[in-house]
N, C-alpha and C positions, 0 to 999 in steps of 0.2 A: 521368147521368154527370157533367154539369157541376157539379151540386150536390154530388156526392160529392167531386170534386176541390177545390171551395171549402172543404168541411168539413175535409179533410185539410190543406189549406194553412193554414187558420185555427188548427187544433190545433197544427201545427208552429210557426207564428208565435208562438202563446201560450207554447209550451214554451221557445223561444229567449228570449223576454222574461223568463220566470221565471228562466232561467239567467243573466240580466244581459247578454245579447247584444242590441245595438240597432244600427239603421242610422245612418250618419252623414248628417246633413242637409247638402246641399252647394249646390244650385241657388239662386242669388241671394245667397249668403253671401260674405263676404270670403274671398279665397284664403288658405288656411292650409297651409303645407308639412308641418305635423305630421299633418294629416288628409287632405290632397288631393295627388294626383299630376297635374300638368299634362300633358296629352297634346299640346295645341296651344294657340296664342293666335290670336285673331281680333280684328279691329277691333270695338270695343264698339258694339252696335246703338243704345244710348242712353248718354248721358254718365254717368248714375249707375251703370252696370255696369262702368266701368273698374276693373280690379283685382279684380273679383268673378267668381264662377263663373257662366258663361252657360248651360252645358249639362253635365249629368252623363252620362257615357258608361257607367260601371259603378259600381254602388253599393258603398260601403265600409261596414265593420262594425267595432264596438268592443265589448269586453267589460270592464266595470268600469274604464273610462277607459284601457284598453290597446288599441291598434289591432290588429285582426286582419287587415284588408285596407284599404288606402287607397282613397279614391274616385278614380276616373279622370275628369278633368274638362277642359272647355274654358274658358279664361280670356279675358275681354275686356280689350283694351289700348287 
């Protein structure tokens, strides 16, 4: 059953990729209001994470550089 679910997931993932839909990379990247929606801010665990995405709560997606859904993220301050 697990193998069947993995096959369906991979087939669906490949179909989305062929249609130009891709996930927005967020974790560890600079906070960008065009792609990310800040749900909350927390003190940055490390100095280099200030102003960057510390955690991704919900994945965002884009299609041919048009945002379908913004990534919901936690930002370090």
